[in-house]
C-alpha positions, -999 to 999 in steps of 0.1 A, spaced: 725 329 407 725 362 388 746 363 357 752 391 333 769 387 299 779 418 279 786 419 242 790 445 214 823 462 223 850 468 197 871 493 179 856 523 162 867 556 148 857 589 164 822 599 154 811 563 149 786 542 168 784 509 188 756 491 205 763 472 237 740 444 249 738 427 283 717 396 289 707 389 325 696 357 341 686 348 376 666 380 384 631 391 376 642 414 349 610 435 345 613 449 380 651 452 380 668 486 374 700 483 354 730 504 349 760 508 325 793 518 340 828 522 325 864 523 336 889 542 314 926 534 317 940 549 349 906 561 361 880 549 385 848 533 374 820 557 367 783 556 359 773 560 323 735 555 324 708 538 344 673 526 336 643 517 357 628 482 358 599 492 336 623 510 312 603 542 315 628 563 335 665 569 327 694 589 339 727 597 322 761 610 330 766 646 317 795 634 295 772 611 275 739 630 274 726 634 239 750 608 225 742 575 244 708 558 249 700 531 274 671 508 268 658 474 279 638 446 264 621 428 293 609 400 270 646 393 262 661 400 296 684 424 278 696 459 285 713 479 257 735 509 254 734 527 220 765 549 217 766 575 190 791 602 181 818 584 200 849 602 212 883 590 221 876 598 257 848 572 256 875 545 254 870 522 284 858 488 296 820 490 299 802 470 325 765 464 330 751 460 365 720 450 383 706 472 410 698 456 443 665 438 443 647 463 465 652 491 439 633 494 406 643 530 399 675 542 381 704 554 401 739 570 399 750 552 430 775 525 423 770 510 458 734 502 450 743 477 423 750 442 435 758 421 404 782 430 375 791 416 341 826 408 331 830 439 309 834 446 272 862 468 258 854 498 237 882 516 219 876 548 200 904 561 178 909 597 169 
């Protein structure tokens, strides 16, 4: 069974940084593309960033380009989201997700992810 456990959320002032982590079990991590999504209050869930199985290819939402960095450590079965220059509009519950086993490339498509973590709350104050 595939399991994902996120950590690293919290409360931070605007301009600050946080690093989210997501440990994955039950899937061959080195060939698994991963994604980070978020759901802000009153809004639908949206893609933040995605990374290929190898870690060599990434994609980002326009709203976070240049501020957020997704990475993965295949030896630790962990994907990270480094978030810098945080803004109040980044406040959301952040979820990591595993892309379907047939895909090793990054993707914006939420429907191509089949396992999700429980989410970690990020609150950015102004």
